[in-house]
C-alpha positions as CSV (number, residue, x, y, z in Angstrom):
1,M,90.8,38.2,-1.4
2,K,88.4,37.4,1.3
3,S,86.4,35.6,-1.3
4,A,88.8,33.7,-3.0
5,Q,90.0,32.8,0.2
6,A,86.5,31.4,1.3
7,W,86.2,29.1,-1.8
8,R,89.3,27.7,-1.8
9,L,88.6,26.7,2.5
10,G,84.4,25.1,1.1
11,M,86.2,23.2,-1.5
12,K,88.6,21.8,1.3
13,D,86.2,21.0,3.2
14,M,84.4,19.2,0.5
15,Q,87.3,17.3,-0.1
16,M,86.8,16.2,3.7
17,V,83.7,14.2,3.8
18,P,83.3,10.9,3.5
19,A,83.2,9.4,0.0
20,S,81.0,7.4,1.4
21,R,78.9,9.5,2.9
22,Q,78.8,11.4,-0.6
23,R,77.7,7.7,-2.1
24,G,74.8,7.2,0.1
25,H,73.6,10.7,-0.5
26,L,73.3,9.4,-4.5
27,K,72.0,5.8,-3.7
28,K,68.7,6.1,-2.2
29,P,67.1,7.8,-5.2
30,T,68.8,6.6,-7.9
31,W,67.0,3.4,-6.5
32,I,64.1,5.1,-6.4
33,I,64.1,6.0,-10.1
34,I,65.3,1.9,-10.7
35,L,62.3,0.7,-9.1
36,V,60.0,3.2,-10.6
37,S,61.7,2.6,-14.1
38,L,60.9,-1.6,-13.7
39,V,57.2,-1.4,-12.7
40,S,56.3,1.3,-15.3
41,I,57.8,-1.2,-18.1
42,F,55.8,-3.7,-16.8
43,L,53.4,-3.3,-16.4
44,V,53.7,-1.2,-20.3
45,L,54.7,-4.7,-21.2
46,A,51.5,-6.9,-18.3
47,Y,48.9,-4.4,-20.9
48,V,50.9,-5.0,-24.2
49,Y,51.0,-8.4,-24.0
50,P,48.8,-10.1,-20.9
51,A,50.2,-13.5,-19.2
52,Q,47.6,-14.7,-18.1
53,N,49.3,-18.0,-17.0
54,S,52.6,-16.1,-15.7
55,A,54.3,-16.3,-13.0
56,A,56.1,-13.1,-13.5
57,C,52.2,-11.5,-12.4
58,Y,53.3,-12.4,-8.8
59,V,56.7,-10.8,-8.3
60,L,53.9,-7.5,-7.7
61,S,51.0,-9.3,-6.9
62,S,50.5,-12.3,-4.4
63,N,47.1,-12.8,-6.5
64,G,48.3,-12.6,-9.8
65,C,47.9,-11.3,-13.4
66,E,43.7,-11.1,-12.1
67,A,45.2,-8.3,-9.5
68,I,47.4,-6.3,-12.1
69,S,44.8,-6.3,-14.8
70,N,42.4,-3.8,-11.9
71,W,45.3,-1.2,-12.1
72,L,45.7,-1.5,-16.0
73,P,42.9,0.4,-18.1
74,P,40.9,-1.1,-20.1
75,A,41.9,-2.7,-23.2
76,P,40.2,-0.8,-26.6
77,A,37.3,-2.2,-28.1
78,R,37.8,-4.6,-31.0
79,E,36.7,-2.8,-34.1
80,L,33.4,-5.6,-35.3
81,T,34.2,-7.8,-38.9
82,D,31.3,-6.9,-41.8
83,D,29.7,-10.4,-40.8
84,E,29.8,-9.7,-37.3
85,I,27.7,-6.7,-37.5
86,A,25.1,-8.8,-39.8
87,S,25.0,-11.1,-37.3
88,R,24.7,-9.5,-34.1
89,V,21.9,-7.2,-35.6
90,V,20.2,-9.9,-36.9
91,I,20.2,-11.5,-33.3
92,R,19.5,-8.4,-31.0
93,D,16.5,-7.9,-33.2
94,I,15.0,-11.0,-33.1
95,L,15.7,-11.3,-29.1
96,K,14.1,-7.6,-29.1
97,T,11.2,-9.4,-31.0
98,A,8.4,-10.4,-28.5
99,P,7.6,-14.2,-28.4
100,L,4.1,-14.7,-29.9
101,I,1.6,-14.9,-27.8
102,S,-0.3,-19.4,-29.0
103,N,-3.3,-19.9,-27.5
104,N,-2.2,-23.4,-27.7
105,S,1.4,-22.9,-26.6
106,K,3.1,-26.5,-26.4
107,I,6.2,-27.7,-25.9
108,A,8.8,-29.6,-28.4
109,F,10.2,-32.5,-27.3
110,L,13.3,-33.6,-29.5
111,F,14.6,-36.8,-29.7
112,L,18.0,-37.3,-30.7
113,I,18.6,-41.3,-31.0
114,P,20.9,-43.2,-32.8
115,G,17.3,-45.8,-33.4
116,A,15.3,-47.6,-31.0
117,L,13.9,-45.5,-28.0
118,P,13.9,-47.9,-25.0
119,F,11.5,-45.3,-22.2
120,E,8.9,-44.9,-25.1
121,M,6.7,-46.2,-22.9
122,L,7.7,-44.1,-20.3
123,W,7.5,-41.2,-22.3
124,D,4.2,-42.6,-23.4
125,K,2.6,-43.0,-19.6
126,F,4.2,-39.2,-19.3
127,F,2.5,-37.4,-22.1
128,Q,-1.2,-39.3,-21.3
129,G,-3.5,-36.4,-20.8
130,H,-2.0,-33.7,-22.2
131,E,-2.2,-33.8,-25.7
132,G,-2.5,-30.3,-27.9
133,R,0.0,-29.2,-25.8
134,F,3.1,-31.3,-26.3
135,S,4.9,-32.4,-30.2
136,V,7.0,-35.1,-30.7
137,Y,10.2,-35.0,-33.4
138,V,12.6,-38.0,-33.4
139,H,16.5,-37.6,-35.2
140,A,17.3,-41.0,-35.4
141,S,21.0,-41.4,-37.0
142,K,21.2,-44.9,-36.9
143,D,17.7,-47.6,-37.9
144,K,14.5,-46.4,-38.1
145,P,13.3,-47.0,-35.1
146,V,9.5,-49.7,-34.5
147,H,7.4,-47.3,-32.3
148,F,4.8,-48.7,-29.5
149,S,3.2,-45.5,-28.9
150,R,0.7,-43.4,-30.8
151,Y,3.3,-40.0,-29.5
152,F,5.9,-41.3,-31.7
153,I,4.3,-42.6,-34.9
154,N,4.9,-40.9,-37.9
155,R,7.1,-38.2,-35.7
156,E,10.6,-38.6,-37.5
157,I,12.4,-36.1,-38.9
158,R,14.8,-36.4,-42.1
159,S,18.1,-37.6,-40.5
160,D,21.6,-38.1,-40.9
161,K,24.5,-39.6,-39.3
162,V,25.9,-38.2,-35.8
163,V,29.2,-38.9,-34.9
164,W,30.0,-38.5,-31.1
165,G,32.1,-35.1,-30.5
166,K,32.1,-34.5,-34.3
167,I,29.9,-31.5,-35.8
168,S,27.3,-33.8,-37.2
169,M,25.9,-33.9,-33.4
170,V,25.2,-30.4,-33.6
171,D,23.8,-30.8,-37.0
172,A,21.4,-33.2,-35.8
173,E,20.1,-30.8,-32.6
174,R,19.8,-27.5,-35.6
175,R,17.9,-30.0,-37.3
176,L,15.2,-31.0,-34.8
177,L,15.3,-27.3,-34.3
178,V,14.5,-26.0,-38.0
179,N,12.0,-28.9,-37.9
180,A,9.7,-27.9,-34.8
181,L,10.0,-24.2,-34.9
182,K,7.7,-25.0,-38.0
183,D,4.2,-25.5,-35.5
184,P,4.2,-21.5,-34.4
185,D,3.1,-23.2,-31.5
186,N,6.2,-24.7,-30.0
187,Q,7.4,-21.6,-27.6
188,H,9.5,-24.2,-25.8
189,F,12.5,-26.7,-27.0
190,V,14.0,-29.6,-25.0
191,L,16.4,-32.0,-27.0
192,L,16.5,-35.2,-25.2
193,S,18.6,-38.5,-25.8
194,D,17.6,-42.7,-25.9
195,S,18.6,-42.9,-22.0
196,C,17.0,-40.1,-20.2
197,I,13.5,-40.1,-18.8
198,P,11.6,-37.7,-17.2
199,L,11.4,-36.8,-13.3
200,H,8.7,-34.9,-12.6
201,D,5.5,-35.3,-14.1
202,F,4.3,-33.0,-17.1
203,E,1.8,-30.4,-15.7
204,Y,4.7,-29.7,-13.6
205,V,7.8,-29.9,-16.4
206,Y,5.5,-27.7,-18.3
207,N,4.9,-24.4,-16.0
208,Y,8.9,-25.3,-15.3
209,L,9.6,-24.4,-18.7
210,M,6.5,-22.0,-19.5
211,Y,6.8,-19.6,-17.1
212,T,9.9,-18.2,-17.2
213,N,11.6,-16.7,-19.2
214,I,14.9,-18.0,-20.1
215,S,16.9,-20.7,-21.8
216,F,18.3,-24.1,-19.6
217,V,21.6,-24.2,-21.3
218,D,24.6,-25.2,-19.6
219,C,27.4,-23.0,-19.1
220,F,31.0,-22.2,-17.0
221,E,34.0,-21.4,-17.6
222,D,37.1,-24.2,-17.1
223,P,40.8,-22.9,-16.9
224,G,41.3,-26.6,-18.0
225,P,42.7,-28.5,-20.4
226,H,38.9,-30.1,-21.1
227,G,38.0,-26.7,-21.1
228,S,40.0,-23.9,-22.8
229,G,42.6,-26.1,-23.2
230,R,40.3,-26.6,-25.9
231,Y,40.6,-23.5,-27.6
232,S,41.7,-23.0,-31.3
233,E,43.3,-19.2,-31.9
234,H,41.9,-20.0,-35.2
235,M,38.5,-18.3,-34.1
236,L,39.9,-15.2,-33.6
237,P,38.7,-13.0,-34.4
238,E,35.1,-13.9,-34.0
239,V,35.7,-16.2,-30.7
240,E,38.3,-14.8,-28.0
241,K,39.7,-17.4,-25.6
242,K,37.8,-15.1,-22.5
243,D,35.0,-15.9,-23.9
244,F,35.1,-19.4,-24.6
245,R,32.8,-21.8,-22.1
246,K,31.4,-25.9,-21.5
247,G,28.5,-26.8,-20.5
248,A,26.8,-29.8,-21.4
249,Q,24.7,-30.2,-24.7
250,W,21.3,-31.0,-22.9
251,F,19.3,-28.4,-23.2
252,T,15.9,-27.2,-22.9
253,M,15.4,-23.8,-25.3
254,K,13.3,-20.1,-25.9
255,R,12.0,-19.8,-29.0
256,Q,13.7,-17.0,-29.7
257,H,16.9,-18.9,-29.0
258,A,16.1,-21.5,-31.2
259,I,16.0,-19.3,-34.0
260,I,18.6,-17.6,-33.7
261,I,20.7,-20.9,-33.1
262,V,19.1,-21.7,-36.8
263,A,19.9,-18.4,-38.3
264,D,23.7,-18.7,-36.9
265,S,26.5,-19.0,-39.7
266,L,29.4,-17.3,-38.6
267,Y,30.3,-18.5,-34.9
268,Y,28.4,-21.9,-36.0
269,T,31.4,-22.3,-38.7
270,K,33.8,-21.6,-36.2
271,F,33.0,-24.5,-34.6
272,R,32.4,-26.8,-37.2
273,D,35.9,-25.9,-38.5
274,Y,37.7,-25.5,-35.5
275,C,36.8,-27.1,-32.6
276,K,37.3,-30.9,-34.1
277,P,38.8,-34.1,-32.4
278,G,42.8,-33.9,-33.5
279,M,42.8,-29.7,-33.6
280,D,45.8,-28.8,-33.0
281,G,46.6,-31.8,-31.1
282,R,43.8,-31.5,-28.4
283,N,40.2,-33.3,-28.9
284,C,37.7,-30.4,-29.3
285,Y,33.6,-31.0,-29.3
286,S,31.8,-29.2,-30.9
287,D,28.8,-30.0,-29.0
288,E,29.6,-28.9,-25.4
289,H,31.2,-26.7,-26.8
290,Y,29.6,-24.1,-29.7
291,L,26.1,-23.4,-27.9
292,P,27.7,-22.5,-24.2
293,T,30.3,-19.8,-25.8
294,F,27.3,-18.6,-28.5
295,F,25.4,-17.9,-25.4
296,H,28.3,-16.6,-23.6
297,M,28.8,-14.0,-25.5
298,L,25.7,-12.8,-27.3
299,D,22.5,-13.0,-25.0
300,P,24.1,-13.8,-21.5
301,A,21.4,-12.8,-19.3
302,G,19.5,-14.9,-20.8
303,I,19.8,-18.4,-20.1
304,A,20.4,-20.6,-16.9
305,N,23.9,-21.3,-17.4
306,W,23.3,-25.1,-15.9
307,S,21.3,-28.1,-17.7
308,V,17.6,-29.1,-16.0
309,T,19.0,-33.1,-17.4
310,H,21.0,-35.1,-15.3
311,V,23.9,-36.6,-14.7
312,D,26.1,-37.8,-12.6
313,W,30.5,-37.6,-13.1
314,S,31.1,-38.0,-10.0
315,E,33.2,-42.2,-10.6
316,G,35.8,-39.4,-13.0
317,K,35.4,-41.1,-16.5
318,W,35.3,-40.0,-19.7
319,H,31.5,-41.0,-19.4
320,P,29.2,-40.3,-16.9
321,K,27.5,-43.3,-14.9
322,S,25.3,-45.2,-16.4
323,Y,21.5,-46.8,-13.8
324,Q,21.7,-50.0,-13.6
325,S,18.5,-52.1,-13.1
326,Q,19.5,-52.8,-9.2
327,D,20.4,-49.1,-8.9
328,I,16.7,-48.2,-9.3
329,T,14.9,-47.0,-6.3
330,Y,12.5,-44.9,-4.4
331,A,15.1,-43.1,-2.5
332,L,17.1,-42.8,-5.6
333,M,14.6,-40.8,-7.9
334,R,13.6,-38.7,-4.9
335,N,16.7,-38.0,-4.4
336,I,17.8,-36.6,-7.6
337,S,14.7,-34.9,-8.2
338,S,15.0,-32.7,-5.2
339,I,18.3,-31.4,-6.2
340,T,18.3,-27.3,-5.9
341,D,22.1,-27.0,-6.3
342,S,24.1,-27.1,-9.8
343,V,27.4,-28.5,-9.5
344,H,30.4,-27.5,-11.9
345,V,33.7,-29.3,-11.7
346,T,36.8,-27.2,-13.4
347,S,39.5,-29.9,-15.4
348,D,42.4,-28.3,-14.0
349,E,44.8,-29.2,-11.3
350,R,42.8,-27.5,-8.8
351,K,39.8,-29.0,-9.6
352,E,38.0,-26.4,-8.9
353,I,34.1,-26.8,-6.9
354,Q,31.6,-24.4,-8.8
355,I,28.4,-24.1,-6.6
356,R,25.5,-22.2,-7.7
357,P,21.4,-22.8,-6.5
358,C,18.7,-23.4,-9.2
359,L,16.7,-20.5,-9.1
360,W,13.7,-20.3,-11.1
361,N,12.2,-16.8,-11.2
362,G,14.2,-15.5,-8.1
363,N,13.0,-18.6,-5.9
364,R,15.0,-21.7,-5.6
365,R,13.5,-24.9,-7.1
366,P,14.5,-28.0,-7.9
367,C,17.8,-28.1,-10.5
368,Y,16.4,-31.2,-12.6
369,L,13.7,-31.8,-14.7
370,F,14.6,-35.0,-16.7
371,A,18.2,-37.2,-16.0
372,R,20.5,-39.8,-18.0
373,K,22.1,-42.5,-18.2
374,F,20.0,-44.9,-17.4
375,L,19.9,-48.3,-19.0
376,P,16.9,-50.0,-21.1
377,E,16.9,-52.5,-18.1
378,T,15.7,-50.2,-15.5
379,L,12.1,-49.4,-17.3
380,D,10.2,-52.1,-15.5
381,K,11.4,-50.3,-12.4
382,L,10.5,-47.2,-13.8
383,M,7.2,-47.4,-15.5
384,L,6.5,-49.0,-11.3
385,F,7.8,-45.8,-9.7
386,F,6.3,-43.3,-12.2
387,P,5.3,-40.6,-10.9
388,N,5.2,-41.4,-7.2
389,Y,8.8,-40.1,-6.8
390,T,7.9,-36.6,-8.3
391,S,5.6,-35.1,-6.1
392,I,7.1,-32.4,-4.9
């Protein structure tokens, strides 16, 4: 009797509790559950469908998708295709093979030119007295040049037409490398254009290249329209967008790297077929992306990430600054040959300037051994100055 009465009194007391207090008691845990659920769903979606440029990432982090990706477990490793496995096994074994020690190690100078070589006499002056320590190979894509220097006579290889921005540029580079690799004494390979000049004397260049264990291949990440904006998903699965890189085509390369470039078929084919002007409405240029991407993927520690060939992009045009006769002064040449920082600028709206010191065997050294776009009219002044401005 008493218990029934107590029950009725308890129910009466509960009925007297304001409804707002009951709702308040439920409100806090309900919203916590909802918030946790939303965060969990968001993280799952971010993991499955990463949106690297989405503004939604900033809802949870002011640092965007990159900060959120740090919370997530690493994505499972992609299974390589049969062609990738075969290619990587060959490349790995070549890179692990010790270079042949030659009593007559040489640098192969590879001239990729349309016809005449305006600075042939300057190069003749550069080579004089160093016979047996270099080789010369000339790829003339339009006209057979008339040579004045004994170092260039009969040094043409079988050449083919080269079109700026197309895979034929890479084909010509590989053709030069193949011919230079025939000589087992060639241990380092330098690609040069018709507008290139030496910035230092031969001895300095020889020691700079032969006594380091890396190749000077330009490579940087550009998230803008002229960088990863040129990427095509047709390159999948072998080439992913996160690995797509950019760099100047003018390289110097040790022998093992030259061998894997001429042996490569898999990655070369991807760039031949899917990196070209007008591809998917974008202009992709293989000579700016193939080698940087290839080495970033397969031997990132083996390259310097800058080119030892200087060029001036400060004018902000499609082509770099061309030096005229009135530009050539002792101060200009001295300044170019003394630069110790490599600079890259991204093509996105941020125009991020990436500066890194040029380290040679761990020590800061001048970045550049060569320079380009010099007009033929500058030859007389360059002959007068060289090699006086190159003393370090």
